[in-house]
C-alpha positions in Angstrom: 0.2 -0.1 0.2 2.7 2.4 0.8 4.3 1.9 -2.4 2.4 0.9 -5.2 -1.0 2.8 -4.2 1.3 5.8 -2.7 -0.7 5.7 0.6 0.4 7.2 3.7 1.7 5.5 6.9 -1.4 6.8 8.5 -4.0 5.8 6.0 -2.4 2.1 5.5 -2.8 1.6 9.2 -6.2 2.8 9.1 -6.9 0.5 6.1 -5.2 -2.5 7.5 -7.5 -2.2 10.7 -10.3 -1.5 8.6 -9.8 -4.7 6.5 -8.6 -6.6 8.9 -11.7 -6.4 11.1 -13.4 -7.7 8.0 -11.0 -10.2 7.0 -10.1 -11.9 10.2 -13.0 -10.7 12.2 -13.0 -10.4 16.0 -15.5 -13.2 17.2 -13.8 -15.9 16.4 -13.0 -17.8 19.9 -9.7 -19.4 20.7 -11.0 -23.0 20.3 -12.3 -22.1 16.8 -8.9 -20.8 16.1 -7.1 -23.6 17.4 -9.3 -26.3 15.3 -8.7 -24.6 12.1 -5.1 -24.8 12.8 -5.1 -28.4 13.8 -6.6 -29.1 10.6 -4.7 -27.0 8.4 -7.7 -24.4 7.3 -6.8 -20.9 6.9 -7.6 -18.2 9.8 -9.0 -15.7 7.4 -11.4 -15.8 4.5 -9.4 -15.6 1.5 -12.7 -14.5 -0.5 -13.3 -11.4 1.6 -9.5 -10.5 1.6 -9.8 -10.8 -2.3 -12.8 -8.3 -1.9 -11.3 -6.1 0.2 -8.4 -5.6 -2.0 -10.7 -5.0 -5.1 -12.6 -2.3 -3.1 -9.5 -0.3 -2.1 -8.2 -0.8 -5.9 -11.6 1.2 -6.8 -11.0 3.6 -4.6 -7.8 4.2 -5.6 -8.9 4.4 -9.3 -6.7 1.4 -10.3 -8.1 -1.4 -12.7 -8.1 -4.6 -10.3 -6.6 -6.5 -13.3 -3.4 -4.2 -13.6 0.0 -5.5 -12.8 0.8 -4.8 -9.3 4.6 -4.7 -9.5 5.8 -1.5 -10.9 8.6 -1.7 -13.4 11.4 -1.2 -13.8 12.4 1.8 -11.6 9.5 2.1 -8.7 9.2 5.6 -7.0 8.9 3.9 -3.5 11.9 2.1 -2.3 9.9 0.8 0.6 
């Protein structure tokens, strides 16, 4: 987010908090997390993560099919 989307650190932190709540949720119990870990399931909803990334790209007016890697010399070195 810092480099490719040219977001400030403050904006990145805010976005991580927003997306994190939607993707990881805050209601999962410790038992649920341990059970998922034992059975090799993801701790998060990959489809929700993809949706949230697409929302962010639309907000930044970036085509969601555009390559995310800047070439050859990215402006941000972070």
